[in-house]
C-alpha positions in Angstrom: 126.8 137.4 124.7 123.1 137.9 124.2 121.6 141.1 122.9 118.1 142.3 123.7 117.1 141.4 120.2 118.2 137.8 120.6 116.1 137.3 123.7 113.0 138.9 122.2 113.1 136.6 119.1 113.4 133.5 121.2 110.6 134.5 123.5 108.2 134.8 120.6 108.9 131.2 119.4 106.9 128.4 121.1 108.9 126.1 123.3 107.9 123.0 121.3 109.3 124.5 118.1 112.6 125.4 119.9 112.9 121.8 121.3 112.1 120.2 117.9 114.7 122.5 116.2 117.3 121.5 118.7 116.5 117.8 118.4 116.7 118.0 114.6 120.1 119.7 114.8 121.4 117.0 117.1 120.1 114.3 114.8 121.6 115.9 111.8 124.9 116.3 113.6 125.2 112.7 114.6 124.7 109.8 112.1 123.8 106.5 113.5 125.7 103.5 112.2 122.5 102.3 110.4 122.1 105.7 108.6 125.8 105.6 107.6 125.5 102.0 106.3 122.3 102.9 104.3 123.9 105.9 102.8 127.0 103.9 101.7 125.0 101.0 100.3 121.8 102.4 99.1 121.0 102.3 95.4 118.4 104.3 93.5 117.2 101.3 91.5 117.2 97.7 92.8 116.4 94.7 90.8 113.5 92.7 92.3 115.6 89.5 92.0 118.3 91.0 94.2 115.7 91.9 96.8 114.3 88.4 96.7 117.7 86.9 97.0 118.6 89.0 100.0 115.3 88.3 101.7 115.7 84.5 101.1 118.9 84.6 103.2 117.0 85.7 106.3 116.3 82.7 108.5 113.2 82.2 110.7 109.6 83.4 110.3 108.9 87.1 110.6 105.2 86.4 111.0 105.9 84.0 113.9 108.1 86.7 115.6 105.2 89.2 115.2 102.7 86.7 116.7 105.0 86.0 119.6 105.6 89.7 120.3 101.9 90.4 120.2 101.3 87.6 122.6 103.9 89.0 125.0 102.4 92.5 124.9 98.8 91.1 125.3 99.9 89.0 128.3 101.7 92.0 129.9 98.6 94.2 129.5 96.2 91.6 130.9 98.4 90.9 133.9 
């Protein structure tokens, strides 16, 4: 049930702010699996050797993937 006061307050707020507020509430209400994983496994301080060890386990070349992705985007734009 809306009162006259409730409607007046909403009318004075720009629509963009209302949308952003609703989107933020939805995001806060739902946690993505990535966010849940990060919250469970994040540490305040991480040893640089641990970071290097984890990065060393990643196979492939990140720079090569970036170059290929850039080539695909450039090709699609010039098409």
